[in-house]
C-alpha positions as CSV (number, residue, x, y, z in Angstrom):
1,M,14.6,32.8,1.4
2,S,15.6,29.1,1.1
3,K,18.8,27.8,2.5
4,Q,21.5,26.6,0.2
5,K,22.1,22.9,0.5
6,S,25.5,21.6,1.4
7,F,26.7,18.8,-1.1
8,N,29.6,17.6,1.0
9,S,28.5,14.0,1.1
10,L,26.8,11.6,-1.3
11,N,23.7,11.5,0.9
12,N,22.9,15.2,0.0
13,L,23.0,14.8,-3.7
14,G,19.5,13.8,-4.0
15,G,20.3,10.6,-6.0
16,L,22.8,12.3,-8.4
17,V,26.1,10.4,-8.4
18,F,27.7,11.6,-11.6
19,S,27.0,13.8,-14.6
20,T,29.0,14.7,-17.6
21,D,27.0,17.8,-18.3
22,P,29.1,20.8,-17.4
23,N,26.0,22.9,-17.0
24,Q,24.3,20.4,-14.7
25,Q,22.2,22.3,-11.9
26,L,20.9,20.5,-9.0
27,E,17.3,21.2,-8.4
28,P,16.4,22.1,-4.7
29,E,13.7,19.9,-3.1
30,P,10.2,21.5,-3.0
31,E,9.2,23.0,0.3
32,P,6.7,20.8,2.1
33,V,3.2,22.1,2.1
34,E,1.6,22.7,5.4
35,T,-2.0,21.4,5.9
36,S,-4.3,24.0,7.4
37,A,-6.2,23.2,10.5
38,N,-9.5,21.3,9.7
39,D,-11.7,24.1,11.1
40,K,-9.9,26.6,8.8
41,Q,-10.6,24.6,5.6
42,V,-13.3,25.7,3.2
43,L,-14.6,22.5,1.5
44,R,-17.4,22.2,-1.0
45,L,-19.3,19.1,-2.1
46,W,-20.4,18.7,-5.6
47,L,-22.4,16.1,-7.5
48,E,-21.0,15.6,-11.0
49,R,-21.9,13.3,-13.8
50,V,-19.0,11.5,-15.5
51,K,-18.8,9.2,-18.4
52,G,-21.8,7.1,-19.1
53,G,-24.1,9.2,-16.9
54,K,-22.5,7.9,-13.7
55,E,-22.6,10.1,-10.6
56,A,-19.5,11.1,-8.6
57,T,-19.3,13.1,-5.3
58,V,-16.5,15.7,-5.6
59,V,-14.9,17.4,-2.6
60,K,-13.1,20.6,-3.7
61,G,-11.1,23.2,-1.8
62,F,-8.7,21.0,0.4
63,A,-5.5,22.9,1.1
64,G,-2.6,20.7,2.3
65,S,-0.1,18.1,1.3
66,E,-0.7,15.3,-1.1
67,T,-0.3,12.7,1.7
68,S,-2.9,14.5,3.9
69,L,-5.3,14.6,0.9
70,A,-4.7,10.9,0.1
71,D,-5.4,10.0,3.7
72,L,-8.6,12.0,3.8
73,A,-9.7,10.5,0.5
74,K,-8.9,6.9,1.8
75,T,-11.0,7.5,4.9
76,L,-14.0,8.9,3.0
77,K,-13.9,6.1,0.4
78,N,-13.7,3.5,3.1
79,K,-16.6,5.0,5.1
80,C,-18.7,5.3,1.8
81,A,-17.7,1.8,0.6
82,A,-16.9,3.3,-2.8
83,G,-13.9,3.9,-5.0
84,G,-12.5,7.1,-6.2
85,N,-9.2,9.1,-6.3
86,A,-7.6,12.3,-5.0
87,K,-5.3,14.7,-6.7
88,D,-4.7,18.4,-7.0
89,G,-6.8,19.2,-3.9
90,V,-9.9,17.5,-5.2
91,I,-11.3,14.2,-4.0
92,I,-13.7,12.2,-6.2
93,I,-15.8,9.4,-4.7
94,Q,-17.9,7.2,-7.0
95,G,-21.5,7.6,-6.5
96,N,-23.9,10.1,-4.8
97,H,-22.6,10.1,-1.2
98,R,-22.8,13.9,-0.5
99,D,-24.9,13.5,2.7
100,K,-22.7,10.9,4.2
101,V,-19.5,12.7,3.2
102,L,-20.9,16.0,4.5
103,K,-21.6,14.3,7.9
104,L,-18.2,12.6,8.0
105,L,-16.4,15.9,7.2
106,L,-18.2,17.8,9.9
107,D,-17.5,15.1,12.5
108,M,-13.8,15.3,11.5
109,G,-13.8,19.0,12.3
110,F,-14.1,20.5,8.9
111,K,-16.7,23.1,10.1
112,N,-16.8,25.3,6.9
113,T,-18.1,22.5,4.7
114,K,-21.4,22.5,2.8
115,K,-23.0,21.3,-0.4
116,A,-22.6,23.5,-3.4
117,G,-23.8,23.7,-7.0
118,G,-27.2,23.3,-8.4
């Protein structure tokens, strides 16, 4: 069960200062997502073709917060010298970098990582 927030000061209102709506309900902040240990993560590497026949390396299965996902994606993109993005537990890196990404992830402690798909 989540704790009920105390709204005794302006700092605890979450940005709400005044509302004329008599039915206004304050939304509780979402619970922070814990990132699993690297050796407990199950990651799979895919090669997908995107618009125009371009290739992209896709890392699926990351379980953790969006900031952890963004940090991992940034590290992988820098090491591969490629662009890409990260959202919803999926990291996309432009180009075919599966071998390099696999080695990097294994070195970072993601022991249950392997190539998947065709």
